[in-house]
C-alpha positions in Angstrom: -177.0 -16.8 47.1 -175.8 -13.4 48.6 -174.2 -10.7 47.9 -172.6 -7.5 50.2 -175.2 -4.6 50.0 -173.8 -2.1 52.4 -172.0 -1.5 55.4 -174.0 0.3 58.2 -172.3 3.2 60.2 -174.2 4.4 63.1 -173.8 7.9 63.8 -174.6 10.5 66.2 -174.9 13.7 63.9 -175.8 12.8 60.3 -175.1 16.0 58.6 -171.6 16.2 60.0 -171.0 12.7 59.2 -172.2 13.0 55.4 -169.5 15.8 55.5 -166.6 13.8 56.2 -167.7 11.1 54.0 -168.1 13.7 51.5 -164.6 14.8 52.2 -163.2 11.5 51.1 -165.0 11.9 47.6 -167.8 9.6 48.6 -171.5 10.8 47.1 -174.6 10.9 48.5 -177.2 8.6 47.0 -180.3 10.8 47.3 -181.5 12.6 50.3 -181.9 11.4 54.2 -184.6 9.1 54.8 -186.7 8.8 58.1 -187.7 5.0 59.1 -190.3 5.5 61.5 -190.8 1.8 62.4 -187.2 2.0 63.8 -186.9 6.0 64.7 -183.6 6.7 62.7 -182.5 8.9 59.7 -180.7 6.9 56.9 -178.4 8.0 54.4 -176.5 5.9 51.7 -173.4 7.1 50.1 -171.0 5.4 47.6 -167.3 5.2 46.5 -166.0 2.9 44.3 -168.5 0.6 44.0 -168.7 0.4 47.7 -171.9 1.9 49.9 -172.1 2.9 53.4 -175.4 3.4 55.4 -175.5 6.3 57.6 -178.0 5.3 60.6 -178.7 8.4 62.9 -181.0 7.7 65.9 -183.5 10.5 66.6 -184.4 9.8 70.2 -183.6 7.3 72.7 -186.8 5.2 71.6 -184.6 4.4 68.4 -183.9 0.9 67.8 -180.3 1.6 67.9 -180.1 4.4 70.6 -178.4 1.8 72.8 -175.6 1.1 70.5 -174.5 4.6 70.7 -173.1 4.1 73.9 -170.3 1.2 72.8 -170.3 2.1 69.2 -170.2 5.9 68.5 -169.8 6.4 64.9 -168.8 3.4 64.1 -169.5 0.7 61.5 -172.0 -2.0 63.3 -173.8 -4.2 60.7 -172.9 -5.9 57.4 -176.0 -6.0 54.9 -176.5 -9.3 52.8 -179.2 -8.9 49.9 -180.4 -12.2 48.8 -183.2 -13.4 46.8 -184.9 -15.8 49.3 -184.8 -13.7 52.5 -187.1 -16.2 54.4 -184.6 -19.4 53.5 -181.7 -17.3 54.2 -183.0 -16.7 57.4 -183.5 -20.3 58.2 -179.8 -21.3 57.1 -178.7 -18.6 59.2 -180.5 -19.5 62.1 -179.4 -23.4 61.8 -175.8 -21.9 61.9 -176.2 -20.0 64.9 -177.4 -16.4 64.1 -180.3 -15.4 66.6 -183.1 -13.5 64.6 -183.4 -9.9 66.8 -186.9 -9.2 64.7 -189.3 -10.3 62.1 -188.9 -9.4 58.8 -190.1 -5.7 57.9 -190.2 -3.0 55.1 -187.4 -0.6 54.8 -188.7 3.0 53.9 -184.8 3.9 52.8 -184.9 0.4 50.6 -187.8 1.0 48.5 -189.8 -1.1 51.1 -188.5 -4.0 50.4 -188.1 -6.3 53.9 -185.0 -6.8 56.1 -184.3 -8.4 59.0 -181.6 -8.4 61.4 -179.7 -11.3 62.9 -176.9 -11.2 65.6 -174.0 -13.7 65.3 -171.8 -14.0 68.7 -168.9 -14.3 66.9 -169.0 -11.4 64.2 -172.2 -9.3 65.5 -174.8 -7.8 63.6 -176.0 -8.9 60.1 -179.0 -7.5 58.1 -180.5 -9.5 55.7 -182.2 -7.6 52.4 -184.8 -9.1 50.2 -183.7 -8.3 46.5 -186.0 -6.0 45.0 
């Protein structure tokens, strides 16, 4: 079983984007975290039980740098939390989702494993192992 954890927003400028979300009465859930594996800065914000993850590439080598060309400052993935990451991966792959990477730790989420998948009909999904 899965539940929605957050929506990921790709942003060009983390601090300017944080300011815009704060103006909408979101609150930051901590400080920005650098994810060295993906070469991105990440900040979680929340409002009314809804969580967003700001994802800002640090360089052209970032795994999301290419997405900036088509998804400037926009939502680009839905994160689902699951008790059984490996089982959910197999289930989604059988449903037509394509795995984009192997599961790996996410520093901004306490080192819990994540894995990204792509659906040609809905876009990117991140699976997060429940901690």
